[in-house]
N, C-alpha and C positions, 0 to 999 in steps of 0.2 A: 619561419616565420612564427610565432611566438602565438597558439589557440589561444583564445583567450578566455574560453568555457572551464578550460584545465587552469589556467592562469586565475581563476577568480575559487576554482576549489579550495585551495589554502584558507582566503578568506571564506567560504561556507565553512569550514572544518572547526576555524577559529569562533566564529560565531556559535557554532555549536557546543565546541564547552566551556565558552562564556555561558553558554546553558545551562550546563551543565554534566552534560553527556560525551564520551567519550570511546573512539571505536576499540572493539575488544574479538577478538577472533575467538568460536566453539565448535570443535570437532565432532560433531551430532557422534560420526563411527568415521572409521579405516576408511580415508577417499573420500568422504564427506566435511566442508566446513561452511560454515558459514558466517558472517560478519553483521555482528551487529553492535547499536552504537547504545548502550548502557550510561544510568549513575554514576557518574566519576567516584562516591561515598562510598559505591562499591565493592570498588577495589583498591588495589592497596598501592601506596606509594614506591617508587622504582625507580631504582636508576637508569640512566638511558640505556637504551639498546634494550632493557629486560620486558620483558613481557608480564605485565602486572599476573595477580593474582585475586580469586570473590572475595573476599572476610565476609563480606556479609546480606543477607538477604535487603530487597530493598523497603525502607522505612512510613511507605508511605502507599496507598494506592495505587498501581500499580494500569498505563495504559498502552498500550502495544499499536502502532502504528506501522500499517500496511500499504509498503508504495504498489503504485499500476505496473505498464508492462514501458511505459518511454522513456523513462526515469529512473536512479534509483534509490534507498528510501530517505539520507535529509536533504536531497533535489524537491524529494514528492514532501516534502512534510516542513519546509525550514523554514515556512510562515507559522507553524503550529510546536515544533516545541517549547520555545522557547514561552509560549502564552502557554503550556501547561504544567512548565517542571517544577512553576513553586505548589502547587498541592499536588503533582504528581510524581510518578517516577515512572518517568518516559522511555521507554521503547524502542528501538527501530532496527529493524531486518532490511538487512538486504537478502532476497531471495535467493534461492540458487538460478546460475550465469545472472547475474545484479551484484555490480560492487563487490569484487570479488569473492563471493559464495560462489561452491563449488561441489560437483561432486562424479564420481567415476559410475554412477549407475546411469541405467538407461532410462530407467524409467523417466519421467516426464508432467506426471500430473498434477495435479492442484493437489492433491491427495498427499502425494511426496512433500509435495510444498507444505501440510500442515504437519505432515509430521517432523518435517524440520525444523520450525518455526516454533513447534509444541516443547522439539528436545531440549533445543537451544535455551530456549525460559526456562525450561527444570536445572537447566542445567549451573545456569545463573542467579540460581537461585527465588523463584519467580514460581507459588504456589496458582493464584486466582488473578484473573486480568480482563481487563474492558478493551476489545478487541474495535480497534478506525480500519474501515479496510476500504481501500479507493481502488475504484473500477478491476481488474485482474486479482488486485490485492482483497477486493472487496471478496470474492470467488472463495479464496483460498481462505479467508476469516468465515466464509462459512463450513466448506468445509471443517476448520477447527472446532467448531465451535458445534459439530454433530460429531468430529469424532472426541472430540477432547472436553464435554460437560462440564467436567469436574474444575476442570479450568481455565476457561471462555466462561463468566456472568454475565455477560451485557457485551452487544454488540453495536458499533453507528457504522454503514454502511453508507456512500456514496457514489454514483454513476457505474452501479455493478448488479446481477444479474446470481440466481440461487446458479444454475445449470445454464457454462454455451448452447443448445440443443442448436444443430442446424438447419433449423426450419430458423429461429433467431437470428442466426448467424448470417444462412444467404438473405432472411432480406431489408437485416440490416445494411450490409454490404451494396446490394443492389438500391438501397434508400440512397445510399451514402454518394453511389458511383463508381464504388473501390472490385474489382475481380475476388478480392480475399481479404482476411484478416492482417496476412505477412504485407499486403501491399498498405493498410493502411495504418500499420501499430509497429511494419519495419524500414521507414522509406530506406534510402537508394541515393536519391539527388535531396537538392534545394527546394525545386518545386513539389515535390512529396514529402518532404516534411512539411512544408507551408497549406499544403492538404492536408497534412494530421493537424495540425494549430489551427484551420480556420475549420474545421468541424468542430474541435473537439474547446473552445472561446467562443463564447458572445461577442467580446467585441473583438474586432478586426487586432490584427497584433505586425503591429512592425517592426521589423529588424535587418541589421543590414544581414544580406548574400554571406560576408563572412560569417556573422556570425552561426549563423544557420549551417554551415559546411562548419565550424568547428564543434557546435553540437552536434554531428552527426560521430565527428571522428570517436568525439570523449564519450558521446553515450551511448551509441546505438555498435557493440563490442557485440562476443559470441553469438554471432547472426545464427550461425546452424544452430544453436541448442534455443536460440528465443523461439527458433524457428516451430523448430520440434514443442516450446513449450505451446504453442498457442495452436497447432495441430492436436495437440493430447488434448487442450481446453473442451474442443465441440465432442459434442458424444451425440449417437446413433440414438436419436432419441425426441419423437413430439412430444409428447408431453410427464418430465422429469419425476420420478417420487418426489412429492415435500416433507422434509423432514421435518418431526415432530419438534421444535425445536424451543427448550423451557425456556432460553434466558431471554431478556429485552432487545428487541432488538429493533432499532431511531431508523429509518431510511432519512438520509438528510442530504438534499440535491437541490443543481442550479435549474432553477425552472426552466433553461433555453438549452437543458443538457442535451441534443441532437446526435447523440449516441446509442445510450441509453434513453427514450426519452420520462417524460415526468408522467406520462399514462399506464408505460411497463412501472413504473415502481408504486402504483395506485393497484396497481393488475398484483405485482406479490406483494404491497399491503394484507390483503383482502386472502391472497393464501398465505400467511404464516401465521394468519391467523389475531389472536387478541394481544399477544404479545407482542404487536409491528403496532410502531407509529411511524408516521412520517411530518416531514417536515422540508415547506420549499423554500428557498433562498431567491430574489428575483434579480435580472440581469449578471446573469449568470449560467453558463454552461456547465460541459463534460468538466473542466479547472476550476471548480466553482472554489475549492482550499485556496485556489493561491488567484484566483481574478478577483474572486472577494473574503480575503483571508482575517478582516475583522469579522463581519457579519458570522462569515462559519465559525469562525474560532468561540463567539460568545453565545451565540446556538447547541453548540459544542459542549462550551462550559455548561452552559444552565441545564442540558441532558442531564450530563455528568453529576453532577452537585444538585440534580433533583431525585440521585440513586440513596443517598443519605448512605453514604460510608459507613459501616460499623468495624475496624478492624486496619493495620498498615495495609493488606490487601485481597479484601473485601470487595 
């Protein structure tokens, strides 16, 4: 029987190409490759079967969209790429063990993800960028901003935290009724996927069971490695050190987020200091960018436009 989710992938790929981005694989180092969706004008035209080459730096300010844990890059950001592509050079990486990105390194930390994304962007000709990170991708984005402040000039974070401590992880799983983050984020059954969607979305989503099964088959690959990513995410400390971020940081939140509640975002804003701002979106949960894409895009574009871009990549 045809997998309906797999069947939709070529359509999504076609829509992304119409928006001006195409897939490109970057060798970060021997044994580590990362897939990026990149502006097609930065690549040369090739004959069928030939791999294109990077021929130019991005000509517009760069926005990098970093996905969460339940789906790869363009599935997560399918409603944002086209909305941003007119004014920005949009890059969408697939983090390690998502969407064809792999490594033979044993390290599974957010720091390695941050290092690989940053190295890949530099190889693609990106000098500076604005990061947009969702959930797990937000934690990777925070790490990138901490490690590479000369690369990351601005951040927008949705449904994420600075670091997943044992206390935050335990409290969140207990409140949501799950034994572990793996049980929540790596469901194995239709029932488990429905439970994930029920806590991630503001409104009850109805899909036939077949679509749930197809989504599980296509999106939840590399389970062993992803379980290791979740294990490496949790740090054994009650109060992590808060880096002094020089970047502007905008927290763009679903007001009904049940995974990382709005109160947590307000507390994080206070911890981050004067460079941080908060904006809530009503009638939206953790999946705010998918549930209310028009409102989310309007808020995102308004914040980015307020930064008064100077130069192509500032």
